[in-house]
C-alpha positions in Angstrom: 140.9 129.2 -38.0 137.2 129.9 -37.4 137.5 132.2 -34.1 140.4 133.9 -36.2 137.6 134.8 -38.8 135.1 136.5 -36.8 137.7 138.6 -34.6 138.9 139.6 -38.3 135.3 140.2 -39.6 134.5 142.4 -36.2 137.6 144.3 -36.9 136.9 145.1 -40.5 133.4 146.5 -39.3 134.6 148.5 -36.8 137.4 150.0 -38.9 134.5 150.7 -41.9 131.9 151.9 -39.1 134.9 154.5 -38.1 135.7 155.6 -41.7 132.1 155.9 -42.4 132.0 158.3 -39.3 134.8 160.4 -40.6 133.8 160.5 -43.9 130.2 161.7 -43.6 131.7 165.2 -41.7 134.3 165.3 -44.5 131.2 164.8 -46.9 129.1 167.6 -45.1 131.3 170.4 -45.2 131.9 169.7 -48.9 128.6 170.8 -50.4 128.6 174.1 -51.5 125.1 176.2 -52.1 125.2 178.2 -55.2 125.3 181.9 -55.3 122.5 184.0 -56.8 123.2 187.4 -58.3 120.1 190.1 -58.8 119.8 193.0 -60.4 118.1 196.2 -60.2 116.6 196.2 -64.2 114.5 199.7 -65.2 110.7 198.9 -65.0 108.8 201.1 -67.5 105.8 199.6 -66.5 105.6 201.6 -63.0 105.7 204.8 -64.8 103.4 207.5 -64.3 102.2 209.1 -67.3 100.9 212.2 -65.4 104.4 213.0 -65.2 105.8 212.9 -68.8 106.3 216.5 -69.8 105.4 217.1 -73.7 107.8 220.4 -73.7 111.6 220.1 -72.4 113.1 222.3 -70.5 116.3 223.6 -71.9 118.7 222.5 -69.0 120.9 219.7 -68.1 121.4 217.4 -65.2 124.2 215.3 -63.8 123.2 212.7 -61.6 126.2 211.9 -59.2 127.0 208.5 -57.8 124.6 207.6 -55.1 126.5 207.4 -51.5 125.4 204.6 -49.7 125.7 203.9 -46.3 128.7 201.8 -45.2 126.6 198.9 -43.9 124.9 199.0 -47.1 127.8 199.3 -49.4 128.8 195.4 -49.6 127.5 193.4 -52.5 125.2 191.1 -49.9 121.8 191.7 -49.7 121.1 192.8 -45.4 118.1 191.3 -43.2 117.3 193.3 -40.4 116.6 190.9 -37.6 116.0 193.6 -34.7 116.3 197.1 -34.1 120.1 197.0 -33.5 121.3 193.8 -35.4 121.4 193.1 -39.4 122.7 190.4 -40.9 124.3 189.6 -44.2 123.1 187.2 -46.8 126.3 185.0 -48.0 124.1 183.4 -51.1 121.9 186.3 -52.4 124.1 189.2 -53.6 123.9 192.5 -56.2 125.4 191.5 -59.7 126.6 195.5 -59.3 127.3 198.0 -56.6 124.0 199.8 -55.5 126.2 203.1 -56.2 126.0 202.4 -59.5 122.7 200.8 -60.3 120.3 203.3 -58.3 121.5 206.7 -60.5 121.4 204.1 -63.6 117.4 203.8 -62.7 117.2 207.4 -61.9 118.4 208.6 -65.1 116.4 206.1 -66.9 113.4 207.4 -65.2 114.1 211.0 -65.7 114.2 210.6 -69.2 111.2 208.8 -69.6 109.7 211.6 -68.1 111.2 214.3 -70.6 112.3 217.0 -67.7 115.8 217.9 -68.9 117.2 218.3 -72.2 119.8 216.3 -71.2 120.0 213.7 -68.5 123.1 211.4 -67.6 125.9 210.3 -65.7 128.5 212.4 -67.2 127.3 215.3 -69.6 130.6 215.6 -71.0 132.8 218.7 -71.6 129.4 221.1 -71.4 128.9 222.1 -67.9 125.5 220.9 -66.4 122.7 223.3 -65.2 122.4 220.8 -62.0 123.4 218.1 -59.9 121.8 215.3 -58.7 123.2 213.7 -55.0 121.5 210.6 -53.6 122.4 209.0 -50.5 120.7 205.4 -49.7 120.6 205.6 -45.9 119.0 201.8 -45.6 117.6 199.5 -48.0 117.1 195.8 -45.7 114.7 193.3 -45.5 113.0 193.2 -42.2 112.2 190.0 -40.7 109.4 189.2 -38.3 106.6 187.5 -38.3 105.4 189.9 -41.8 108.7 190.4 -43.1 108.7 194.0 -44.5 111.0 195.8 -47.2 112.6 199.1 -45.7 113.9 202.1 -47.7 115.4 205.3 -46.3 117.1 207.7 -49.6 118.0 211.2 -49.9 117.8 213.6 -52.7 119.6 216.7 -53.2 119.3 219.2 -56.4 121.4 221.8 -56.6 122.9 224.5 -59.0 125.8 224.1 -60.4 126.8 227.6 -60.7 126.6 228.2 -56.5 126.2 224.8 -55.7 123.3 225.8 -53.4 120.7 223.0 -52.8 117.7 224.3 -54.4 115.1 220.8 -53.7 115.0 218.0 -51.1 113.3 214.8 -50.6 113.7 212.8 -47.8 112.0 209.5 -48.4 111.5 206.4 -45.8 109.3 204.1 -46.9 107.5 200.6 -45.7 106.5 197.7 -47.8 104.9 194.3 -46.8 106.3 191.5 -48.2 103.9 188.9 -49.1 105.1 186.5 -51.4 108.8 185.1 -49.5 111.2 184.9 -52.7 114.1 186.6 -53.4 113.1 187.6 -56.8 109.9 189.6 -55.5 112.3 191.4 -52.7 114.3 192.7 -55.4 111.1 193.9 -57.6 110.0 195.3 -54.3 113.0 197.5 -54.2 112.9 198.4 -57.7 109.1 199.7 -57.1 110.3 201.4 -54.0 113.0 203.2 -55.3 111.2 204.4 -58.3 108.3 205.8 -56.4 110.2 208.4 -54.5 111.9 208.9 -57.7 108.4 209.9 -58.8 107.8 212.2 -56.0 111.2 214.1 -56.4 110.1 214.2 -60.3 106.9 215.6 -59.5 108.7 218.3 -57.3 111.3 219.2 -60.3 108.5 220.1 -62.2 107.1 222.1 -60.1 110.2 223.8 -59.5 111.1 224.2 -62.4 107.6 225.2 -63.8 108.0 228.4 -60.8 104.8 226.5 -58.9 105.7 227.1 -54.9 106.1 223.2 -53.4 103.4 223.1 -51.0 102.8 221.3 -48.0 99.5 218.9 -47.3 97.5 222.1 -46.6 95.6 222.0 -50.4 93.8 218.8 -51.4 93.3 218.5 -54.9 94.7 220.7 -58.1 93.8 221.0 -61.7 97.7 220.1 -63.0 98.0 216.7 -63.3 101.4 216.7 -61.7 100.7 218.8 -58.6 97.6 216.6 -58.0 100.2 213.6 -58.2 102.3 215.1 -55.5 99.1 216.1 -53.5 97.7 212.2 -53.3 101.3 211.4 -52.6 101.8 213.6 -49.4 98.3 213.0 -48.5 98.2 209.3 -48.4 98.4 207.6 -45.5 101.4 206.2 -43.8 101.4 203.1 -42.3 103.5 202.9 -39.5 105.8 200.0 -38.9 107.9 201.4 -36.3 107.6 198.6 -34.2 109.1 198.4 -30.6 109.9 195.8 -28.3 109.1 194.0 -25.1 111.4 192.5 -23.3 111.1 190.4 -19.9 113.7 189.0 -17.8 114.1 185.9 -15.9 117.0 185.6 -13.5 116.8 181.2 -14.6 117.2 181.8 -18.1 116.7 177.9 -18.6 112.9 178.1 -18.2 112.4 180.1 -21.5 109.1 178.7 -22.0 107.0 180.4 -19.3 104.5 182.6 -20.4 103.0 186.0 -19.8 100.1 188.2 -20.7 100.2 191.9 -22.3 97.1 193.9 -22.2 97.0 196.8 -24.9 95.2 199.8 -23.4 93.7 202.6 -25.2 93.9 206.3 -24.6 91.3 206.3 -22.0 93.2 203.0 -19.9 90.8 200.3 -20.7 92.3 197.3 -22.5 91.2 196.4 -26.2 93.1 193.1 -26.8 95.5 190.8 -25.0 97.9 188.2 -25.8 100.6 186.1 -24.3 104.4 186.6 -24.4 107.4 184.0 -23.7 110.0 185.0 -21.1 113.3 185.6 -22.0 112.4 186.4 -25.6 111.7 189.8 -27.4 107.8 190.4 -28.5 107.5 192.8 -30.8 104.5 195.7 -30.1 103.4 198.7 -31.9 104.1 201.7 -29.9 101.8 202.4 -27.9 100.6 201.8 -23.3 100.5 198.3 -22.4 100.1 196.1 -19.1 101.9 193.6 -18.2 100.4 190.6 -15.6 102.8 188.4 -14.6 102.7 186.0 -11.7 101.4 182.1 -10.9 98.1 183.9 -9.9 98.3 186.7 -12.7 98.6 189.1 -9.1 101.4 191.1 -10.6 100.6 194.2 -13.0 103.3 195.9 -14.4 102.1 199.2 -17.1 105.2 199.6 -19.4 105.0 202.2 -22.8 106.6 200.8 -26.0 108.9 203.4 -28.3 109.5 202.9 -31.9 112.5 200.9 -32.5 113.4 200.4 -29.2 113.3 197.7 -26.9 111.6 198.0 -23.2 113.1 195.6 -20.9 111.4 194.5 -17.9 113.8 193.1 -15.4 112.6 191.0 -12.1 112.3 193.8 -10.1 108.9 193.5 -9.6 108.3 189.9 -8.4 110.9 187.3 -6.5 111.7 183.9 -8.7 111.4 180.5 -6.5 112.4 176.9 -7.2 111.6 174.0 -4.9 113.8 171.0 -4.9 113.0 167.6 -2.6 115.9 165.4 -1.8 116.3 162.4 0.1 119.2 161.7 2.3 121.3 160.1 -0.3 120.6 164.1 -2.4 118.6 161.8 -4.6 115.4 163.8 -6.3 112.2 162.9 -5.3 109.0 163.4 -6.7 106.6 165.3 -3.9 103.5 167.3 -3.5 103.6 170.7 -2.0 101.6 173.3 -1.0 102.5 176.8 -1.0 101.1 179.5 1.7 101.2 182.9 1.6 101.0 185.7 4.7 100.0 189.5 4.4 102.1 191.6 6.8 98.3 193.1 8.0 96.7 189.7 8.8 97.1 186.8 11.0 97.8 183.3 9.9 98.1 182.2 6.0 96.5 181.5 3.0 97.0 178.7 0.2 98.3 180.3 -2.5 99.0 177.7 -4.9 100.1 173.6 -5.0 103.1 172.2 -7.3 105.0 169.1 -7.6 108.8 168.4 -7.6 110.9 166.5 -9.8 112.0 162.6 -9.6 115.1 161.5 -11.0 113.1 159.4 -13.8 112.3 162.9 -15.2 115.3 163.4 -16.9 115.9 166.6 -19.1 113.2 168.5 -16.7 113.7 171.5 -14.6 112.0 172.6 -11.3 109.2 174.4 -11.7 109.6 178.2 -11.5 107.2 180.5 -9.6 107.0 183.8 -10.1 105.5 185.8 -7.2 105.2 188.6 -5.1 107.9 189.7 -2.8 106.8 188.5 0.5 106.5 185.7 3.3 105.5 182.2 2.0 105.3 178.9 3.4 106.1 175.4 2.0 104.1 172.7 3.6 104.5 169.0 2.9 102.0 166.4 3.0 98.9 167.8 2.5 96.5 169.2 5.9 96.5 172.7 7.2 99.1 175.2 7.4 97.9 175.0 11.2 99.4 171.3 12.2 102.5 173.1 11.9 104.3 169.5 11.0 106.5 169.3 7.7 106.5 173.1 6.8 109.4 175.6 6.1 109.0 179.5 5.4 111.0 182.0 3.6 111.4 185.6 2.8 110.8 186.2 -1.0 112.5 189.8 -1.8 112.1 191.8 -5.3 114.4 191.1 -8.1 115.9 187.7 -6.2 115.8 184.1 -7.3 116.6 181.7 -4.7 116.2 177.4 -4.6 114.8 175.8 -1.7 116.2 172.7 -0.9 114.2 170.1 1.1 115.5 167.1 2.4 112.9 164.6 3.3 112.6 160.8 4.6 110.1 159.3 1.5 109.2 156.2 3.8 108.4 158.3 6.9 104.8 157.6 8.2 103.9 161.4 10.0 107.1 163.3 9.2 108.9 163.8 5.7 111.1 166.5 6.5 114.5 166.2 7.8 115.8 170.0 7.1 115.2 172.7 4.5 116.5 176.3 3.8 118.4 178.0 0.7 121.6 177.0 0.3 122.9 178.8 -2.9 122.5 178.8 -6.5 125.6 176.3 -6.3 123.5 173.4 -5.7 121.5 173.2 -9.3 124.5 174.3 -11.2 126.4 171.4 -9.7 123.5 168.8 -9.9 122.8 170.4 -13.3 126.9 168.5 -14.7 125.6 165.1 -13.3 126.9 163.0 -16.2 125.9 159.5 -14.8 122.2 158.4 -13.5 121.8 154.8 -11.8 118.7 153.1 -10.1 118.2 149.5 -8.5 115.0 148.2 -9.4 113.8 145.5 -6.6 110.9 142.9 -6.2 111.1 140.8 -3.3 108.8 138.0 -2.2 109.5 135.6 1.2 106.5 133.1 1.5 106.6 130.1 4.2 103.5 127.6 4.3 102.9 124.1 5.8 99.8 123.6 4.1 101.2 119.9 2.7 102.4 118.9 5.9 102.7 120.1 9.5 106.3 119.2 10.3 108.0 120.2 6.9 106.8 123.9 5.6 107.5 125.0 2.2 110.0 128.0 2.1 110.1 130.5 -1.1 112.1 133.3 -2.2 111.6 134.9 -5.2 113.9 138.2 -6.3 113.2 140.3 -9.7 115.9 143.5 -9.7 116.7 145.9 -12.8 120.0 147.9 -12.7 119.3 151.1 -14.4 122.4 153.4 -15.4 122.8 156.0 -18.0 125.8 157.9 -18.4 125.6 160.9 -20.7 128.3 163.1 -22.0 128.0 166.8 -23.9 130.6 169.4 -25.7 129.4 171.6 -27.5 128.3 169.9 -30.9 128.7 166.4 -29.2 126.4 164.2 -27.6 127.3 160.8 -26.2 124.7 158.8 -24.3 125.4 155.0 -22.8 122.2 153.1 -21.8 123.1 149.8 -19.3 119.6 148.0 -18.4 120.0 144.9 -16.7 117.2 142.6 -15.3 117.8 139.3 -13.2 115.3 137.1 -11.5 116.0 134.5 -9.6 113.9 131.8 -7.3 114.5 129.2 -4.3 112.0 126.9 -2.9 111.7 124.0 -0.8 112.3 120.9 -3.0 113.6 122.7 -6.0 117.2 123.9 -7.2 118.3 127.6 -7.4 117.1 129.4 -10.8 117.7 131.8 -12.2 114.0 133.1 -13.9 115.7 136.4 -15.6 118.9 137.4 -17.3 119.2 140.0 -20.0 121.8 142.5 -20.1 121.3 145.7 -22.8 123.7 148.1 -23.7 122.8 151.2 -26.1 126.1 153.5 -27.3 124.8 156.7 -29.0 127.1 159.0 -30.6 125.3 162.8 -32.0 126.6 165.4 -34.0 124.5 168.2 -34.0 126.5 171.6 -36.4 123.2 173.6 -36.9 122.6 174.0 -33.2 122.2 177.7 -33.3 119.1 177.6 -35.9 116.0 177.0 -34.3 114.6 174.3 -36.9 117.8 172.6 -37.0 119.3 172.0 -34.0 118.0 168.5 -33.6 119.2 167.7 -36.9 122.2 165.2 -36.6 124.7 162.5 -38.3 124.6 159.4 -35.4 127.0 156.5 -34.7 125.3 153.7 -32.4 126.2 150.5 -31.1 124.0 148.4 -29.4 124.5 144.8 -27.9 122.4 142.2 -26.0 123.7 139.4 -24.3 122.9 137.5 -20.6 125.9 136.6 -17.8 124.0 132.8 -17.1 123.8 129.8 -18.3 119.9 129.3 -19.5 118.2 126.0 -18.5 115.0 124.5 -20.0 112.9 122.2 -17.6 110.6 119.7 -18.4 107.4 118.7 -17.0 108.0 115.3 -17.3 111.2 113.4 -18.1 112.6 113.9 -22.0 115.0 111.9 -24.1 117.3 114.0 -26.1 119.6 114.7 -28.7 122.1 117.8 -29.3 122.7 118.4 -32.6 125.5 121.4 -33.6 125.0 124.0 -36.6 127.0 121.9 -38.9 124.6 118.9 -38.4 126.8 117.1 -36.0 125.4 114.8 -33.1 126.8 116.8 -29.6 125.5 114.2 -27.1 122.2 112.1 -26.6 120.7 111.5 -23.3 117.7 109.7 -22.1 115.2 110.8 -19.0 116.9 114.4 -18.8 114.2 116.2 -17.0 116.3 119.4 -18.0 118.6 120.8 -20.5 121.2 123.6 -20.5 119.8 125.3 -23.8 122.2 128.5 -23.8 125.3 128.9 -22.1 126.5 132.7 -20.6 126.9 135.5 -22.8 125.4 133.5 -26.1 123.7 134.1 -27.8 125.3 137.4 -28.6 123.5 140.3 -30.5 124.9 143.4 -32.0 124.2 146.3 -33.8 126.0 148.9 -35.4 124.9 152.2 -37.8 125.5 155.5 -38.9 123.3 158.0 -40.7 121.0 161.1 -40.4 118.7 161.9 -37.8 116.1 164.4 -36.3 113.9 164.7 -33.2 111.0 166.3 -32.9 110.2 168.3 -29.4 106.7 168.6 -28.2 107.4 169.1 -25.1 110.1 168.9 -22.6 109.2 165.2 -21.5 108.0 164.1 -25.2 109.8 163.7 -28.5 110.0 161.6 -31.5 113.3 160.8 -32.7 113.8 159.5 -36.5 116.9 157.6 -37.4 117.6 156.6 -41.1 121.1 155.4 -42.5 123.6 152.1 -42.9 123.5 149.4 -40.4 125.1 145.9 -39.9 123.8 143.1 -37.5 125.5 139.9 -36.2 124.3 137.5 -34.1 126.4 134.7 -32.3 124.8 131.5 -31.7 127.6 130.0 -29.7 125.8 126.5 -27.8 122.6 128.0 -28.3 120.0 125.6 -28.9 116.2 125.5 -30.2 113.3 123.0 -30.5 114.0 121.3 -34.2 111.5 118.3 -34.0 110.7 114.5 -32.6 112.5 112.3 -34.1 110.5 109.0 -34.3 111.6 107.4 -37.6 115.6 107.2 -38.1 116.4 106.4 -33.8 115.4 103.2 -31.8 111.8 102.7 -30.2 112.2 105.3 -28.2 111.0 109.3 -29.2 113.7 111.7 -28.9 113.4 115.6 -28.9 116.1 117.5 -31.4 117.7 120.5 -30.1 119.8 122.1 -32.8 122.3 125.0 -32.4 121.3 127.9 -34.3 123.9 129.2 -36.8 125.3 132.5 -36.5 124.0 135.1 -38.3 125.0 138.6 -40.8 123.0 140.7 -42.0 123.7 144.4 -43.3 121.7 147.1 -44.9 119.4 150.1 -44.7 118.2 150.7 -41.4 115.5 152.7 -40.2 114.5 153.6 -36.0 111.6 155.7 -34.5 112.6 156.7 -31.0 109.4 157.8 -28.9 110.2 159.2 -25.1 107.0 160.1 -23.0 107.9 160.9 -19.7 105.7 162.1 -16.7 102.3 161.7 -18.8 99.2 162.8 -16.7 102.1 162.8 -13.5 102.0 158.9 -13.2 102.9 157.3 -17.1 106.2 156.8 -18.6 106.9 155.4 -21.9 110.1 154.0 -23.7 109.4 152.8 -27.2 112.1 151.9 -29.8 111.6 150.2 -33.2 114.3 149.5 -35.4 113.8 147.8 -39.2 116.9 146.7 -40.9 116.3 146.0 -44.8 119.0 143.6 -45.6 121.4 144.1 -49.1 123.7 141.5 -50.6 122.8 138.5 -48.3 121.6 135.4 -49.3 118.2 135.8 -47.2 117.1 140.0 -48.1 113.7 139.8 -45.7 113.4 143.0 -43.5 113.9 142.5 -39.9 111.8 143.8 -37.2 112.6 144.8 -33.2 110.8 146.6 -31.1 111.4 147.4 -27.3 108.9 148.9 -25.3 109.0 149.9 -21.6 105.7 151.3 -19.8 106.1 152.6 -16.1 103.0 153.4 -14.3 104.0 155.2 -10.9 101.9 154.4 -7.7 103.6 156.2 -4.8 106.3 158.1 -4.4 109.1 155.5 -5.6 106.9 152.2 -5.9 105.4 151.6 -9.3 104.4 148.9 -12.0 106.9 147.9 -14.8 106.0 146.4 -18.3 108.1 144.9 -20.6 107.4 144.0 -24.3 110.1 143.3 -26.8 108.8 141.9 -30.3 111.3 140.6 -32.9 110.7 139.3 -36.5 113.8 137.9 -38.1 112.5 135.3 -41.0 116.2 133.9 -41.5 116.7 132.6 -37.8 112.1 132.1 -36.7 109.3 132.2 -39.3 107.6 133.7 -36.6 106.9 136.5 -34.2 109.1 136.3 -31.1 107.9 138.2 -27.9 109.3 138.7 -24.8 106.9 139.9 -21.8 107.3 140.7 -18.4 105.9 143.4 -15.8 106.5 143.4 -11.9 105.5 146.0 -9.2 108.9 147.3 -8.2 110.9 149.8 -5.1 112.9 152.4 -6.8 116.5 153.0 -5.1 118.2 155.7 -7.2 121.9 156.8 -7.0 
């Protein structure tokens, strides 16, 4: 009956976990964001007092509907992301059509200036003297580091009798958006439209008064209307017609590589210098620039940035090279190399730079991409001079081409590392990029023999410590599944002692991530998670005593299982138990500081189970209720179950300072609804210090505090020198 209840309990937890994962996706979709509606109200505070007329002209004007360009005729507001791409804002829309809202503003402004006897959208049965036609060509928010509001608009005043255009005003203006709110954006649109309407009104007054509409030759005037117009046409126009610079790398995965741009004045001198990122557009003011690329900044490319246009610099001026170093089993090996270059007119090679390849441990990193001048190069392993003519290969790099050099080595070789080298083609990188499984065996073996105790009876000793590390990773669009398996095994055998298992620990971590916003730069690392972890072991565990003990074994119910005397060891745990299981669902976000350093934060609802079948821990020494002998009492730990709010912090740092890797996890569970709701803490920490190639020091430090089972901090620490073999 007890086994059946446990099975039902586990099955119910699995069903609940699956239901929450499904419902969390459904609920996320059901959340709707409210739509905001905006209007263009007339702002009398923006009126110009010097344009208000004391005597009205005995003429009338009818204002037609504004012709709005098709891209801007929707209700949604428009954001211009670059020179050729716009985006509609789905939740910020105009309450009325711009074709109605803009002429309504113009009518109120012309009435306020008392220019015409009658101004309206429809003057009725009486034929107007003039028609006003307006065209809205652009009204948008230009995105960027400093966003701007942009307006492009046209005014045409027609004679109603002849349909001849008497007056034309073509407006184009920008205004910086110092306030990011939508309310300020709408207010800015309103001010810009009214400002251009004021200029049109000034020109209309001048025309009706028979005054010449002059250009910027004149600077001042006694007439207030003419003075306003002169101030407007002579005001300096700030140019925000930026252009774009784009440097293209064939290897698009290296998006965080930098180049330098120098701004030149009319004489060719550098006036400013800043950096850009390959494969990302960079906004620049129109003008002449000098782009500097290359590992040693030895490739200069002059470019001209034109307004509202993108200048693309392809890789026709440089070469691209990646160097991958593998062993004979096609596992990546971390090894240093020297890069030499040769000038055609000179003899011999000259050291250009130095680099390192990546190992199998450096998951998530890409081989270094070299941007080099075209020419002849030598790659040498093992240090020394190129004149040694050992462990080297040469290749010719052509302009505009990207090559991958594959070098196969024997890491254990004493003098000659290199087994072969050549350009195999890009498919070698592609095929390795789809690898879903990575495995490694880390070992430490010790054999010893000594006869210090007796000449004819030597003592033999054998010790083995091994760690089996396997990772399975699957990615499919919005889903990311990973399985991490880590098994530690230690054993020893010596003369006069039995074979013993000194270390036996299996850890399985399953994680499924759903990241629905991967297109967004800031929220692509946000998602929902579901996880299931398991900790167990495969062999019985024994506790050995330095002197014989009397033992009483008691189960979790308090019943005595057996009583033994003069025991040198006991079986404290049977295979598989204690069996610890953890499940959880919730939300997660990962902060990526660099390609090899990240911090993940999770929060959600979790469950924990611990099954302790025949798992005994020391309870007390019995001296009162037994016979004259002292007995050590070992009690079977009860099964424990907990559920509540969980929080997890995951820190990962690979190849720090080129020798240190850290993986640390802190789990905290705040139990709910149980008898003991004390907080549970668990921390797993791994430190790896690389010494030489595949040899490193591995340190494990695990901490556990669960007051319901032990009222003290449990720790598990181990360290050993290991040799790593990858497969």
